[in-house]
C-alpha positions in Angstrom: 68.5 -154.2 -167.9 68.6 -152.3 -164.6 71.2 -150.0 -166.0 68.9 -149.0 -168.9 65.8 -148.4 -166.8 67.0 -145.3 -165.2 67.5 -143.3 -168.5 64.0 -144.5 -169.6 62.5 -143.2 -166.4 64.2 -139.9 -166.8 62.9 -139.6 -170.4 59.4 -140.4 -169.3 59.7 -137.8 -166.5 60.8 -135.1 -168.9 58.0 -135.9 -171.3 55.5 -135.7 -168.5 56.9 -132.3 -167.5 56.7 -131.0 -171.1 53.1 -132.2 -171.4 52.1 -130.5 -168.1 53.8 -127.3 -169.3 51.9 -127.4 -172.6 48.6 -128.1 -170.8 49.2 -125.1 -168.4 49.9 -122.8 -171.3 46.8 -123.9 -173.1 44.8 -123.3 -169.9 46.2 -119.8 -169.5 45.5 -119.0 -173.2 41.9 -120.3 -172.7 41.4 -118.1 -169.7 42.8 -115.1 -171.5 40.6 -115.7 -174.5 37.6 -116.1 -172.2 38.5 -112.9 -170.5 38.9 -110.9 -173.6 35.9 -112.4 -175.3 33.8 -111.8 -172.2 35.1 -108.2 -172.1 34.2 -107.6 -175.7 30.7 -109.1 -175.2 30.2 -106.9 -172.2 31.3 -103.8 -174.2 29.0 -104.7 -177.0 26.1 -105.2 -174.6 26.7 -101.7 -173.2 26.7 -100.0 -176.6 23.2 -98.9 -177.5 21.6 -100.1 -180.7 22.1 -97.7 -183.7 19.4 -95.0 -183.6 18.2 -93.4 -186.9 19.6 -89.9 -187.1 16.2 -88.3 -187.8 14.8 -89.6 -184.6 17.3 -87.9 -182.4 16.7 -84.5 -180.8 20.2 -83.3 -181.8 21.5 -85.9 -184.2 24.8 -84.1 -184.8 26.0 -84.2 -181.2 23.9 -87.1 -179.8 25.5 -90.5 -179.4 25.5 -92.4 -182.6 26.7 -96.0 -181.9 26.4 -99.3 -183.7 26.0 -102.7 -182.2 27.9 -104.3 -185.0 29.6 -101.7 -187.3 29.1 -102.7 -191.0 32.0 -100.5 -192.0 34.9 -99.1 -190.1 34.8 -95.7 -191.9 31.1 -95.3 -191.1 31.8 -96.1 -187.5 34.6 -93.6 -187.4 32.3 -91.0 -189.0 29.7 -91.5 -186.3 32.2 -91.5 -183.5 33.7 -88.2 -184.8 30.2 -86.7 -185.0 29.5 -87.9 -181.5 32.7 -86.2 -180.2 31.8 -83.0 -181.9 34.6 -83.4 -184.5 32.5 -82.2 -187.4 35.1 -80.4 -189.5 38.3 -80.6 -187.5 40.9 -81.7 -186.9 41.9 -82.1 -190.6 41.9 -85.7 -191.8 40.1 -87.1 -188.8 36.7 -85.3 -188.8 33.2 -86.5 -189.5 32.9 -84.9 -192.9 36.1 -86.5 -194.0 35.1 -90.0 -192.9 31.6 -89.7 -194.3 32.9 -88.7 -197.7 35.4 -91.6 -197.8 32.7 -94.0 -196.7 30.2 -92.9 -199.3 32.9 -92.9 -202.0 33.7 -96.5 -201.1 30.3 -97.7 -200.3 28.1 -95.9 -202.8 24.5 -95.2 -202.0 23.6 -95.2 -198.3 20.5 -93.1 -197.5 21.1 -93.1 -193.7 24.7 -92.0 -194.1 23.8 -89.4 -196.7 21.2 -87.9 -194.4 23.6 -87.8 -191.5 26.2 -86.2 -193.7 23.8 -83.6 -194.9 22.8 -82.6 -191.4 26.5 -82.1 -190.6 27.0 -80.1 -193.7 24.1 -77.9 -192.8 25.5 -77.4 -189.4 28.9 -76.5 -190.8 27.3 -74.1 -193.3 25.6 -72.4 -190.5 28.9 -72.0 -188.7 30.4 -70.5 -191.8 27.6 -67.9 -191.9 28.0 -67.1 -188.3 31.7 -66.6 -188.7 31.1 -64.3 -191.6 28.5 -62.3 -189.7 31.1 -61.9 -186.9 33.6 -60.6 -189.4 35.8 -63.7 -188.7 36.7 -64.5 -192.3 39.7 -66.6 -191.3 37.5 -69.0 -189.4 34.9 -69.0 -192.2 37.7 -69.8 -194.7 39.0 -72.6 -192.5 35.5 -74.3 -192.4 35.1 -73.8 -196.2 38.5 -75.4 -196.8 37.4 -78.5 -194.7 34.2 -78.9 -196.7 36.2 -78.6 -199.9 38.9 -81.0 -198.7 36.3 -83.6 -198.0 35.3 -83.4 -201.7 31.9 -81.9 -200.7 30.0 -78.7 -201.6 27.3 -76.6 -199.9 25.5 -73.4 -200.7 27.4 -71.7 -197.8 30.7 -72.2 -199.8 29.3 -70.2 -202.8 27.8 -67.6 -200.5 31.1 -67.3 -198.7 33.0 -66.6 -201.9 30.5 -63.9 -202.8 30.7 -62.3 -199.4 34.5 -62.4 -199.3 34.5 -60.6 -202.7 32.0 -58.0 -201.4 33.9 -57.4 -198.2 37.2 -57.1 -200.2 35.5 -54.3 -202.2 34.4 -52.6 -199.0 37.9 -52.8 -197.5 39.3 -51.3 -200.7 37.0 -48.3 -200.6 37.6 -47.8 -196.9 41.4 -47.9 -197.3 41.4 -45.3 -200.1 39.0 -43.1 -198.0 41.4 -43.4 -195.1 44.3 -42.4 -197.3 42.4 -39.4 -198.6 41.9 -38.4 -194.9 45.5 -39.0 -194.1 44.7 -41.7 -191.4 47.8 -43.9 -191.9 47.1 -46.0 -188.8 43.6 -46.9 -190.1 45.1 -47.6 -193.6 47.5 -50.2 -192.2 44.7 -51.9 -190.2 42.4 -52.1 -193.4 45.3 -53.4 -195.5 46.0 -56.1 -193.0 42.3 -57.1 -193.0 42.3 -57.1 -196.8 45.5 -59.2 -197.1 44.2 -61.7 -194.6 41.1 -62.5 -196.7 41.4 -65.9 -198.3 41.8 -65.7 -202.0 43.5 -62.3 -202.0 46.6 -62.6 -204.1 49.7 -60.5 -204.2 48.7 -58.8 -207.4 45.4 -57.5 -206.0 47.2 -56.4 -202.8 49.9 -54.5 -204.6 47.3 -52.8 -206.8 45.4 -51.6 -203.7 48.6 -50.4 -202.1 49.4 -48.4 -205.2 46.0 -46.8 -205.2 46.4 -46.0 -201.5 49.8 -44.5 -202.0 48.5 -42.2 -204.7 45.7 -41.0 -202.5 48.0 -40.6 -199.6 50.5 -38.7 -201.7 47.8 -36.3 -202.7 46.7 -35.8 -199.1 50.3 -35.2 -198.1 50.8 -32.6 -200.7 47.7 -30.8 -199.4 49.0 -31.2 -195.8 52.4 -29.8 -196.9 50.7 -26.8 -198.4 48.7 -26.2 -195.3 51.9 -26.7 -193.2 53.7 -24.2 -195.4 50.9 -21.6 -194.9 51.1 -22.3 -191.1 54.8 -21.8 -191.2 54.4 -18.5 -193.1 52.0 -17.3 -190.4 54.4 -18.3 -187.6 57.2 -16.4 -189.3 55.0 -13.4 -189.5 54.3 -13.7 -185.8 58.0 -14.1 -185.0 58.8 -11.1 -187.1 56.2 -9.1 -185.3 57.6 -10.3 -181.9 61.1 -9.2 -183.0 59.7 -5.8 -184.1 58.0 -5.4 -180.7 61.3 -6.2 -179.0 63.1 -3.7 -181.2 60.4 -1.1 -180.4 60.7 -1.7 -176.7 64.5 -1.4 -176.9 64.2 1.9 -178.8 61.6 3.2 -176.3 64.0 2.2 -173.4 66.8 4.0 -175.1 64.7 7.2 -175.6 63.7 7.0 -171.9 67.4 6.8 -170.9 68.1 9.9 -173.0 65.2 11.8 -171.5 66.1 11.0 -167.9 69.9 10.5 -167.7 70.0 10.6 -163.9 67.4 7.9 -163.5 69.0 5.8 -166.2 72.4 6.1 -164.6 71.0 4.9 -161.3 69.1 1.9 -162.8 70.1 1.0 -166.4 67.1 -0.3 -168.3 67.4 -4.0 -169.4 67.4 -4.9 -173.1 63.8 -5.8 -174.1 64.9 -8.7 -176.2 66.8 -10.2 -173.1 63.6 -9.7 -171.0 61.5 -11.5 -173.7 64.0 -14.4 -173.9 63.9 -14.9 -170.2 60.2 -14.8 -170.1 59.9 -17.4 -172.8 62.4 -19.7 -170.9 60.5 -19.3 -167.7 57.3 -20.4 -169.5 59.1 -23.4 -171.0 58.8 -22.1 -174.6 62.2 -23.1 -175.7 61.5 -22.7 -179.4 60.0 -19.2 -178.8 63.0 -18.3 -176.7 65.4 -19.4 -179.5 63.5 -17.2 -182.0 63.6 -14.2 -179.7 67.3 -14.8 -179.0 68.1 -13.6 -182.5 67.0 -10.1 -181.4 69.5 -9.9 -178.5 72.4 -7.5 -179.6 75.7 -9.2 -180.1 77.4 -6.9 -177.6 74.9 -7.4 -174.9 76.5 -8.6 -171.7 73.9 -11.3 -171.0 73.9 -12.8 -174.5 76.5 -15.4 -173.6 74.6 -16.5 -170.5 71.4 -16.8 -172.5 73.1 -18.8 -175.2 74.5 -21.3 -172.8 71.1 -21.8 -171.2 69.4 -22.2 -174.5 72.0 -24.6 -175.8 71.7 -26.9 -172.7 67.9 -26.8 -172.5 67.2 -27.2 -176.2 69.7 -30.2 -176.4 67.9 -31.9 -173.5 64.6 -31.2 -175.1 65.6 -32.8 -178.4 66.8 -36.0 -176.6 63.6 -36.1 -174.4 61.3 -35.7 -177.3 63.2 -38.3 -179.4 63.0 -40.8 -176.5 59.3 -40.2 -176.3 58.9 -40.9 -180.0 57.9 -37.4 -180.8 60.1 -37.2 -183.8 58.6 -34.2 -185.6 58.7 -32.1 -182.4 62.3 -33.2 -181.8 63.4 -32.1 -185.3 61.7 -28.7 -184.8 63.6 -28.3 -181.6 66.9 -29.4 -183.2 66.4 -26.6 -185.8 66.0 -24.1 -182.9 69.1 -25.5 -181.2 71.1 -24.9 -184.5 70.0 -21.3 -184.5 71.7 -20.6 -181.1 74.6 -23.2 -181.0 77.0 -24.8 -183.4 78.8 -27.7 -181.8 79.2 -30.4 -184.5 79.6 -33.3 -182.1 76.5 -32.4 -180.1 74.5 -32.0 -183.4 75.7 -35.4 -184.6 74.6 -37.0 -181.3 71.2 -35.3 -181.3 70.6 -36.3 -185.0 71.5 -39.9 -184.1 68.9 -39.8 -181.3 66.2 -38.6 -183.8 67.2 -41.3 -186.3 67.0 -44.0 -183.7 63.5 -42.8 -182.7 62.4 -42.9 -186.4 63.7 -46.4 -186.7 62.0 -47.6 -183.5 58.7 -46.2 -184.7 59.0 -47.6 -188.2 60.0 -51.1 -187.2 57.8 -51.5 -184.1 54.9 -53.2 -185.9 54.8 -56.4 -187.9 54.1 -55.2 -191.5 53.1 -56.9 -194.6 55.9 -58.5 -196.6 54.3 -56.9 -199.7 55.7 -53.6 -198.6 59.2 -54.8 -199.4 60.5 -55.8 -202.8 61.3 -59.5 -203.1 64.3 -60.1 -205.3 64.7 -63.9 -205.0 61.8 -66.4 -204.7 61.8 -70.1 -203.9 58.5 -71.7 -204.8 56.9 -73.9 -202.1 56.8 -77.7 -202.9 53.3 -79.2 -202.6 53.5 -82.1 -200.1 52.8 -85.4 -201.8 50.6 -86.5 -198.9 48.4 -83.4 -199.4 48.2 -84.1 -203.1 47.1 -87.7 -202.5 44.4 -86.5 -200.1 43.4 -83.6 -202.2 44.1 -81.1 -199.4 44.3 -77.3 -199.8 45.2 -74.8 -197.2 46.3 -71.3 -196.3 49.1 -70.3 -193.9 50.1 -67.0 -192.2 53.8 -66.8 -191.6 55.8 -64.3 -189.7 59.6 -63.8 -190.2 62.3 -61.2 -190.0 63.9 -59.6 -193.1 67.4 -58.8 -191.9 69.6 -55.9 -193.0 71.2 -58.0 -195.7 67.7 -59.0 -197.1 67.8 -62.6 -195.9 64.9 -64.1 -193.9 65.2 -65.5 -190.3 63.0 -66.5 -187.3 60.3 -68.0 -189.6 57.2 -69.0 -187.8 53.8 -70.5 -189.0 51.4 -68.6 -186.8 48.2 -69.8 -188.3 47.2 -72.6 -190.8 43.9 -74.1 -192.0 45.7 -77.5 -192.1 47.8 -77.7 -189.0 51.1 -79.4 -189.7 50.4 -80.4 -193.3 52.1 -77.5 -195.2 54.3 -76.0 -192.4 57.6 -77.6 -193.4 57.1 -76.8 -197.1 56.2 -73.2 -196.3 59.1 -72.6 -194.0 61.6 -74.1 -196.4 60.3 -71.9 -199.2 60.4 -68.7 -197.2 63.9 -69.4 -196.0 65.0 -69.1 -199.6 63.4 -65.7 -200.2 65.5 -62.6 -200.4 64.4 -58.9 -200.2 65.7 -55.5 -200.7 66.1 -54.5 -197.0 64.0 -51.7 -195.6 65.6 -48.3 -195.2 64.7 -45.8 -192.6 66.5 -42.4 -192.6 69.1 -43.8 -195.0 69.9 -46.9 -192.9 69.1 -50.5 -193.7 67.1 -52.0 -190.8 65.7 -55.4 -189.8 61.9 -55.6 -190.2 59.5 -58.2 -188.8 56.9 -59.0 -191.5 54.0 -61.4 -192.2 52.9 -63.1 -195.4 50.2 -65.5 -196.5 50.8 -68.7 -198.5 48.0 -70.5 -200.3 48.2 -74.1 -201.4 45.7 -74.9 -204.1 45.5 -77.8 -206.5 43.7 -75.9 -209.2 
């Protein structure tokens, strides 16, 4: 019996230890529950009782809290309103939560009144954005109202105002083309294309009208330039005639007074005129007068070298400064006094490079290039389920082989919702590459993508 008592004692000791451990765990759990329950009660006591929205001075931004939320969606809606998240971010704003709550709950006069107040505030924001000319911001707000399955008079007004502003931009762009103001044309076309709802067909039609008006203006400008050139040629001919007359007069003077002429031979008037033009920095004038210098004149070679050097430097300087038309005019003058083929090739390359730099410096609309392959964007399933629409502006490079690269989403009315789909689609697009001076060049472009469920 003594031998068996020790194991029994050990068993009882282990049972006592287990019981104590269980009791300790229960005590800890009880204290934790008390702590958390006490914290919750304290938090609930600190939350003010729900205040009717009509009784608040500023019900949209004032605190809207509930002692015991009857619905999680309604509580989220009020918290979002309290945080100023009326229409953004997408999917977690007050409009979105109110619309879900009312769809689920049905009639709730308080919630409906609160929603209407927020809708009116959002509508006012739409009008303010339109008045400021910020149609992108206005379009974003309108999209959020629509995405919440709601409507408001500001949405209808917005559509009418966008259409009216589009008509105004069309008229201004054509007027700018008729005036030959190409910089203003591009600005107006960029504004027009950025308007929500403007599709590629409307944009291409406007660009066609602008090109027609611009072509007509260019023809008129070319005629005016031709007339100016004719007048310049007349002036140059007159200058050559004056030089010839001066040369003849000098020759007669030498004949009349041979002793004086032998002592101090008279300089050729054409040479004197070329030197004067060079001293004044009139390189093109000097090149024109150089044609009147007799081929057997002793100073002709020296003048030719000076003109060759200075005109070549002038072409490169003007090309580097982006003054392409002036550089081409000076190159023509260089050709009239020099004829080195390698130098001409280098100068022409400088001018071509200047034209390419100027043509590709800006980000232009992708609609200016012809797209030969298209990959349609896939509408994200999550966006379909939530009924979301949106508009994105993308920027990307059309390379010399027509492929696209460096694709970026620079703006979106639904941040992150359509980005991946849009980038995947644009990566599959192919274009006829842009050509400048007969060379295919890479061009940075922008384009808009609209996602609509209609």
